[in-house]
C-alpha angles and dihedrals in degrees: 000000000000090000091051092050091049089051092051093048091052091049092049092050094046099046136078090241095169096042131079115297121237110245113226134153139220119213114213124209095222144013123301112287141121087289087084099034096127093063093048090051094047088054099040097045093047101250092130093042091052091061093047098261131134102198124196113201109210121205119221122255127194089261096048118120103189095198094052090048091056097040092050089048092239081126122021093206136027144185116231146159134247089282085080085084091062090047089052094049090049091057107270105147096229134136125208113224105179146331117242095192114050089188120038119248091196112118141155117244128194130186092184106112090211091062104083102141135028091253088062087070091068109124090002133122121265121185107215141142118246095248092051092047091053095038119107102246106055095034093048090052093050096045092047088066095047096257109149119209090228088063095053126078105223113202128200108262113252093189086226118124090199089069087063093045094047093050099248085133134022095221137008133206104240142162117256087226096055126033098037088063093056094043093051092047090051091047092236116150113233141174121226121208104198117188089215089065087060096049098264114122112160137161121277135190097026117189109225141168139183126276089242093054093050092044098045099033107029094150092049092048093052093043092049092048096048092045089052092051090050087052090054092049092053092044093055092044091051104033097157094048090046092050090054092051091051092044092053101039111016105035105122088144094052093235121175121243088245091058092047092051090049089050093050094052093050094047094048089062091051096045106050118079124214091280093048093252127142129219100019115154122191127206089213091057090045088053090055091053091045092050089053091051089052092050090053092047096243088118109042099180138032115272128183106231094176096102092051102048112086090320092178094050097239091158100043139072109260121239115193116207117196115205125189105246097221092164097032135278099284095049091045093053091045092053102040104037088088088060089056089050091052093048093045089055093044099043109064098191101038140072114207122211123188119222117190107214131192119220091261093050098053097075092045091057092046091055091049093043087226091142129053102196134026135205110195141145118284097258093050088052094052092048095046092044088058095045105035105019097242114165130207120238100175143006125229120247107208121214105245131191121283092034093291131132127225129202092185135061140182143194127265123210112202147163136191120282091246095053120113090221106106104165144014094267090062095061092083111119093006130124104265121194121205135164106239138328088251096046109113102197091025097057121339096066088051090046089054090052092049090047091052089052092054098260131123136197090268090061093068136048096244124195129172122221101185098230134053092233091054091053092053091049091046090059096043091047092051094245086124133017098216132027138183127207138158116286111263093035094098092046092049092050090049090049088053088050091240094123140015114235089210086074093057130085117198117215122215093004113207128196122212127180113257091002108115102183130093109258139170101190143051117287122252133188116283126255115302124226105224137188125221121239094252093058112102115243094238090055091049090048092054091049092046091050091050092049096047090048095049105123115236090226097046116126090244094052091048093048091049090046093232133129095224128257139296136198113286112288128221110271098186090113088061090053090052092055092051091048092050093050094038091237126154125324087022097042121134120263122217111232134181127226087256090055089051091051092047096046099040101033092117091054092048088052090048090050091052090045091053089056090051105040100026115182095019092062091042090058090047092054091047090054091049091050091052089052091048091051090052092052093046090051090050091047090050090052090049091051091047091053091046091052090051091051090050091050090050092050090052090054101038134078105240096221105042102024093230127114116301121228096266096049094041090054091048093052093041091052089055094049090043092056091048091050092051092046094049094036088233127153115274126180134186122203120196112198130190125180109238119244091352091155088065090057090053094044094046103039104017135254093282091062089042089057091050090051090052091051092047089050093049092047092052094048090046091056091056097052131095121235090252093056123089126213128192142172111235096186142308108348093343122111137171132207124198116206118190126192089016126125122231090249090051091050091052091051090049091050091052088051090054090051091053095047094047092048089057093046118103134183118208113206126207090271091058093251117149115227119196128183143170138217136224119216134200118196126200129180129211108250132161119334098337120148123226090253090053090050091048089049090052092051090048090052090049088050090052090052089051090053092048092049092059106283127252089079145096125246129179 
């Protein structure tokens, strides 16, 4: 109740309550009934009115096409089925906002005593609407039993249960929450064909709108959706009161209050997810529906639905990522939006939003905690880590030239080709353009180089231009004689055809192995991706895992022009630069003589004492120094152990203690190269615990975790020291066997099957849990890559699954 009151207050404060209401309409996919209770409640209890909306709820007619109503703006919002995905792929400009029913209530019902199985409907009559016929659930159920649509006579739905009772049709598309109630009350025997009983459990009653509505009225769309969800929450919390409202005001079918209450109780079970939330829509579940549509031929080509499934994240927790806008806000958004797309697909519970930030804006957002993660240059990170306690969870891998990746970068000092400045020593007294005093590649690296050559800031005419692009243009337009930017800036601008590198002269050119960009300075670790202190560790872990697992060749990585991410690098070299230049957090502090006296009084006293007591005090100081040396040594050992623990965490799967995906692939790549070079046998085994989801669903995720650890321990005990073993994700594992023949690998895999069959986990209730594993084996042959080999072992694993599980395939 407190949450509801808070919601209403926010709506009242944010709406033009006393002004004219915006008139919009919602098109239903059926006749008025409890199926649409949330919208009635949002209207009747004033949730829509509080956000300035006058909502007309339109009942369906036999001629209504919900998609056309929404696309033509005759209705701004609509309720549809999974067939909306087909409409989207065929070009209808619609966007899916959320799914009210997580499990479909759509079923087929027959009162014909001769209809006992689905196959009995072959060449029979089925009364159904077009959208239900083309929806995923009913069609999947029929096709799974070999019933072809050409062999069924589909009749236009009359919405009259008596047509089913009187035999005007053999079966009727119904809602599990409606028609069974009337048939039971009338004492009429009936048969229900529920898609869930055949393994098909898809979304139903999806709220959708048009692209134009979401683009032109984003605030209205969000307000309408959230008010509707609040209506649904109230409806399910007050089923009897809601049934009375529907009975009195929305009862075009003349239903009784008892039938509406029955309907509400059934639908509540189908609407709430495992966390008790309403409206959630998952890309993974959408992918299952899409895959089924492809199998049936309704979708003939691949289509990326990601931009059209809850694109604004109404049903997810928002994660705000601040990114230093080194080339300006527009360029930053253009480059990093693909990262948000990747994370939004990878993180099931979160919606990621990118926020380009200037140097001056970063600290303001940190103070307000208005961002959750931060991607900044290495110096910014060190300074903010000291001041705000942010902590890195990954390091960027830049996409370099010649299809390479770089985890380090430098600064480049340059001038125009016509300039008389030929070397670093000649920059004295010249106009010098840089990005910002906090920019690492755009100033501090150059400052270090000048410092090492005996120059200071006062020796040049320094001016900051805020972005790297602006610095380049300042030099080429003769506003400055020399400029410094991050390495790769010049090459990117040339690639975009903004500049010609022939017009640029690089000063103090440096060459580094496997680093393809022009640079004038040392190289330092790439930008770190850091979490803020308020972000929970489990959230940071999910984000870190998604980043580390981002494929280098994924569409999002290619679009963002990055090579992926790696575990956090060591930034001690950045600390050393800041110490050398006395920059924050190692900047000098002005102190007065009084401050000196106050801070160093004890040492002044010691000095006087030395003069008085001589050798006695000297021995005392020596003893103190020895004690300090001992403590420093102990602290050094502690730091060494801590670093080793951090390194182990970066390489280890947190649950099972074996190699994580990133480290396994790194080790496997090394062994793979050795095997190819020496022409020695090399095998990959992909393993997947059979029906592991059933373990989680039956006994809970905690028991599932214990089963995974037991499984990993058993496999580990069977391996040689030369073998490597890693967890790829969930219940999926991989083993790498070197110097082992294919026959030997198959024998070893059979041994694993036997050992796992005999393995049992006893839970706290004394119940014994057994499980099996399926294994795919692939052998290095010819010019295969490691990824190709891994794909072959995965395909073999899939064949093992299809062949009945608990077996080996190669």
